[in-house]
N, C-alpha and C positions, 0 to 999 in steps of 0.2 A: 503494499499499500504506501502512498504517496506522502509524504509528508506536509500538514497543514501549515500555511504562514499562520504566524500569530503576532498582533500588534498591543501593544499596551497603551491603555488608553483609561482614562479616569473618566469617560462617559458613561459606563455600565451603571457605575456608584450613581452620579449625577443622576441618571433617570430614574432610580429606585429613589433618592434623596428631595428632587424637586417637592413630590406631594407631600411627601411628612414634613420638611421645609415652611410649609404655605399654611401649618395648621394651627401654628400661633398667631398667626395674622387676621385667619378666619375668625379665631378666636374673640382677638382684639377689634374686630371689624364695628363701627358703629351703626351703619345701616345694613339691608338685605341687600342693596344693589353694589357697594362696595363689595360686601363677602363674596358675592355671585361672579363679580368682575375678576376676584382674585382667582376665583376658582377656575376660571377659564383661562386667564395667563398660566395658571400650574399644568392646565391638561393640555394646553395646547403646545407649551415649552416642552414637555414629557413626549409629546408626539412629535414634535420638530428634533429632538435628542436621538429618539428612536432613529426615527427615516435618515438620519444624518449617520448613522451607522449601516445603512442597507444595504449602499454600494458596496464596502468593503465585504460584508458578507457574500453577498453576490457574485465576487469576484473569488470565494472560495477561500477566503480568510477568515480567520477569529477573532473578534476582540477580547483581551484578557486585561484583570484587574484585581491582585492580592491584596486585600486589607489588613488582615493579620493571621498568624500562621497560629492555630490552638494547638494543636500536637502535630508529630511530625507526619508527613503524609496528608495533613488536615488541614485547610486555612477555611478561613470564610474569604471567599474568592468568588469572581463573575468572569463567566465566560459566554459571548455573545456569540453563538452559531448559527445555523440556518433555522433549526427548530423553535429555537429561544425566539429568534428575531420574529418568527410566523409569528407566534402568539405574542409577544410584546406588542408588534403592528396592529392584532386584532383589538387587543382589550384597549391600547394608549389611543386608538382612533376612535373607539366609541365609548369611551371615558367622556368625549367630546361632546357628542351626542347626545350623550345621558345626563348628562350637567344642563343642555337645554330643556328636554324633558322633564328634570327633577324641579328646573325653576316652574314650569307651568302647572305640572302634579300638587307638588306643595303649596305653592300660594293658591291655585285653583281652590283646594281642598282647606284652606287654611291651618294646614299643620301645624302641631307645636314644636319646640326644640329644631328648628330648621338649622341651627348653625351648628348643634351637636350632632346632627344629621350629615351636614356639606363636611365636617371635620372627618367622621367617621369614615366617610367617602373615601376621602382623599388617604388615608391611613390604608385603605383597603386596596387600594392602586397601589400604593407604595409597596404593597405585601406582593400584590399580582407579579410587578414587574421583577422584582425581587428572586421570583419562582423561576421565572423565564429563565434570567440571565445567569442562574448559578451554577457553578461549575463542579460542585459536589454537593453529594448526600445531606451531609451537614449540613452547608447553605440554606440548602433547599428544604429542609425539615423545618431549619427556624423561620425564614418567609412563610413557610405552610401555614405554621401554629399563628404566627403573628396576623394572619389573616382570618384564621379562626376567632380569635380574640379582637380584632379589628371591628369583625361582622357582625358579631353578636349583638353590640345595642342597636345594630339597624334591624337586624330581623325582632327584637322587644322595643322596639318603636315607640309602639302604641301603648307601652306600660299596662294593659290589662291584663288580665288573668290570664285569657288563651294566650295575649303574646309571650307572657313570661313563661307558660309552661312549654309552648313551642321552642322558647330561647333554652330551656334547659333541656331538650330533647336535643335540639341542635347541637350543643355544646358536647354530650355524653354522647353523641355518633361521632362527631368528627375528631373532637379533641379526643374522646377514651379510646380510639381503635386508633387514633396515629400512635398514644404513647404506649398501650399495648402491644401494638403490634409492630409497628413501624420503628420503633425507639430501638426494642431486642433485636429486629432484624439488620438493622443499620448496625449494633455493635458486635455482632455476629458477623457480619460483612468486613468489617475492622479488624476482626481477629483472622478472619482465613486469608486478606487481601494484604492488611497492611496498609490501603488508603480508600477512600472513598469518591477519589477522583472519578468522575465520566469518564470513559472513554469508547472509542469508535466500536470495538469489539467488548465492550464490558471489562470488567476487572474480575472477576467470578470465575472464569473459564480454568479448568485446573487446581483449583483451590479446595476444590470440597466434594463430597460423596454426590451420588444421586439423590439419595433421601434428604440429605442438608440443602441442595439446591432447590429440591421441591416445598420443602419447608419455606425457606425464606422468599419462593415465588408467592405461596400463598400467604403468607404474612404481609409481604408487599401489597399482594392484589387488595387484600380485603383492610388493611391499613389507612390506604389513602380513600376514607371512605366519602371524601366530597365528588368521587365518581360515581357515586349512587349505583355502586352494582350491588344486586340484591344478593345476601339480605340487607343490608346495611344502607339500606335507601330511603327509609322512612321519616327522615331529618328533612329531606327536602319539599315533600307535600307540608310537612308543619311550618317551613321555613315563611311558606307562603303568606303568612299573617303579616310579613314585612310589608310596609308602602310599595307600591307598583315599581317603581325605578328602582327598589333594591330587588325586588325579584327580577327585573329585565336585564339589569346588566350584570349584577352579583350571582343570582342564580340561573340563567341564562349563558352567561359569559364567564366572571372573572372566577367566583367559587368554582364551579362544577368545572369548568374548563382545567384550573388547576389540580383538581383532582385528577383528571384524566391525561394531562402532561405530566403530572408527576409521575403516572403508571407507565406512560410510553418512554419517560425519561428513563426508567428503571429497568424497565424490560430491555433497552440498545443501549444503555450506559453504565449497567452492572451486569446483568445479563449478558446481554449480547446475543445477536440473532443466531450465530453459529451453536454457542453453547443450548440456546434453546431447541433448535435444528435436532443438534445431535441427540437429545434426550426427550426428545419427540413432544414436547410440553406446548407446542403452540395449540396443539389441539384441545386441550385442557381449556386453555385461554379461548379460543373461539368458542366452545361449547358454553363456557360461564358467561360469557358477553349475549351468546346465541338467546340462552335463557332469561336473560335479564331483558332482552330486547322484546321479547315474544311477550313475557307477562307482564313487562311495563307498558305496551301498546294494548291490553288486553283490558287492563286496568282502568288507562286512558278513555275507554270507551265508555265506561260504567258513571263517567263523572260527570255534575250537572254543572259544579262549581269552574267558571273558565279557567282561573288562573291551578286550579286543583289539575284540571285537564292537561293545561300546558307542562305542569307539573313534571306529570308521569310521563308525558310525551319525552321530556328533557332526559330523564332517568333512563327511556328505551334508546334516543337518539346519543347520549353518551357512549354507552356501550359499541355503538356502531365503530368509533374511534379507537376503542381496544380491539374489538373482532379486528380491523384491520390491519392493524400491528401484529396483533395475533397468528395472522395468517402466516407471516414470515416471508412474504413475497413482494418483491419491490414495488409489484402494481398496488396490494394490498396495503401496504406500509403508504405508499404515496395518497391512496384514497382516504385511509385514516387521518392521518395528518392534515389533509387538505379538509376533510370532513370538520376538524374546528374553526376552521373562518367561515365555511358556507351556512352551517348549524347555527352560527354567533348571529350572524347579518339577519338570517330567516327567525331564529326564537326570538333575538331582543324586539324585533319588529311585532311579532304576535304578543309578546308582555307588555309593550307600549300601548297596542291597541285595545289591550283588555284594561288598562290603566285610563285610557283617553275614554274607553266608553264608561266607567265608573265614576269620574271626574262629570261628564256629562249627565248620566243619567242616574247613578246611585246602585246600578243594577249589576250585581254578581255572575247570577246563574245564566246558563247560556237558555235555560228553557224561558228565560225573561225578556231574550233579546228577538223575537221573532218581528221582523219588518224593521232591525234597526239599522240595514244599507240603505232605506229610502231616506232616513234623517240623516245618518253618518254615513254618506258616500264613501267620502275618500278614504276614511278610519276602516272600513271594511274591505275596500280595495285591496289595500296595502295587507287587510288580513289574507285576505284570498292570494295576491301574490307571495307573501312569507310561509302561507298553506301550500302551494306548488313548492317550494325550494324545500321543505322540511319532508313533503312526500316525496320529492325527487323525481322533478317535471321539468320538464324545460317549461319556456324560456329563462328558469332560474339556476343559480348557482348550484343547488344540492344536486343538482342532476347528475354534474361531474365528479363529484365525489362519491355517489353511489355508483356510477358508472366504473368508475376504477376499483371497487368492493366486489363488482360482478367480477371484472377481469382478474382481479387478485385473487378469487375464489376459485377461476377457473385453471390459473397460474400454480396455485398451491394442491390443486387437485381433490378440493374441497367441495363436491357436489350440494351435500344435505345444507351448506351456507348460501346458496342459490336460493333454496328453497325458503331459509329464514327470511332473507332480503326481499323475495319477490314477495312471502307472507306480509310482512312487517312494513312494507310498502304498501300494502290494501288497507292494514289497518291503521295505516297514518291518515289515508283519505277517507276511512269511515267514519274515524273520528272529527276530521275536519272540515270533509265537505258538507255534511248538512248543516253546521254551522253557517256558512256563507250562504248556501240554498235559502234556507229559513229566512236571513235575514235581508236579501232582495226579490225572492221569490215568494209571497203570500197574497192573500186576496186581503185587500182593506180591512177585512172584519178581522182577521186574523193578525192585524197589527197589533203590537201592544203600545206603542210611542204614540203621543201627541204631535200634534203640527210644531209645539211649541221648542220640543227639542232639536237640539242642531250640534253639529262638531265641538268639540272640545277647543280651549283656549289655542293661540296660534302656536303658543310654546310645547303645546302635548301634540299636536298635529305635523309639524314640520318634522320634527326627529322623523317621526316613524313613516313620512313618506319617503326619507331622503335613507333610510336602510333599506326601507324596500325596493327602493330604484338601485341602488349597490348590488342587492341579491339577483338583479335582473345583470347588472352589468356585468359581473361576476362570473355569469354563463358566458357572455362575448370575450370578457378579456379576464381569464381566470390567473394572470401575472400578478404580482410576483408569486403567490403563494406557490403556484405548481414550480417552479424555477427551485425556490426554496424547500422544498418539498425534495425536489429531485437530489439536489445537494447532500441533505440529510440522509435519504438512501444509497446514495455512492458510497457518504461516509462511514455506513454503517455495516452496508453488505459488501463493500469494496469492490463492487461491481460498474 
């Protein structure tokens, strides 16, 4: 394998710190306008910093920066590679859009504690970029935990009994599993290999028996519970008590994607595709993911609450990413990795549509939304476009990632997975299309909305229009996500 050029730069650390450093300014802001202006400044600065590192990564190089050496072979260290860049691009760009949406939503509903809300949002984005740019398991683990604690006040924002109960469940699942499973797995890995540094072919190869390798794999898969793999998934529907912007960015993009990102990083950078192939562990990974995909989709069908239906849809969609990488074939890994981006833009649109409907009408249940397309045509058209992307139909980006997953299944000779992909897409259509149909095509007698109902405030509608349009653009111009995925696949497979 050719050696990868590395460039030392403080940029990754700055990208992590920007949203951290803006928190004291947000706390001391005298007016909401000043507070939100600073949030925008931080979001745009973070995005521009991430973008500035993109050309280096696209040229095949990596950016590294070491903060401090903790143990021999273990440092608090950042490394910007193709996979981390892909995730950072998605999360930093969507922070800008969600900030616009947050203003419309939080002001539209006259929500309390808005300063606290924006502060913890900034902390959560700092942790997300920290995970994306981690060079080793310890750094990633620290930022993973930081994200868990930063998002807890957002989940419990409403401060009522339901919010506090859901918050406890949230922490129990995502912090409990990481301490009980990931921490021991990390210690065992260090004792075996003497390092925690991610590498192209993993660092565990040739260090342990098959039994220990399987144990570590199980601990990591279930330990990163933010990925929502069953049975460690029920925190996600519970977290839907949070305000919709939280559900939109954190539970459609940042938190859940940090879970699957961590699993993919461990599969490729700790175990390595060669080790997983030699022990035939890919089959276990894809069947575990397939179970979550099918069961999550079936449960989504039965949910009347719109955000709960979207939550179970997210649980199913996240496992597409794990399944793609578990196929251990170049096209499968490409499909799984690109699905991080495609799903993010589609699902955040759906959550923002749910929030816009709530702001405009106060309705949360699908059964109460008959005829809403006539009163809120822009919102429901965006909902339709995003649904197409999640189902995997053109002309939306979700079609491309699912296409690559199908090709990857053929490449890996995993024919049962074709059945899983087809069945789950049909289930996706079964739980999304009736919502759209009843929104637009109903008799005047069936319609549940008065003529006074209209679109949500502009700050709520513009972001969901932007993300819906991007979902279409990604079908025609899916770069640079495919280029980044291609670089990643070449680095981890040597092909």
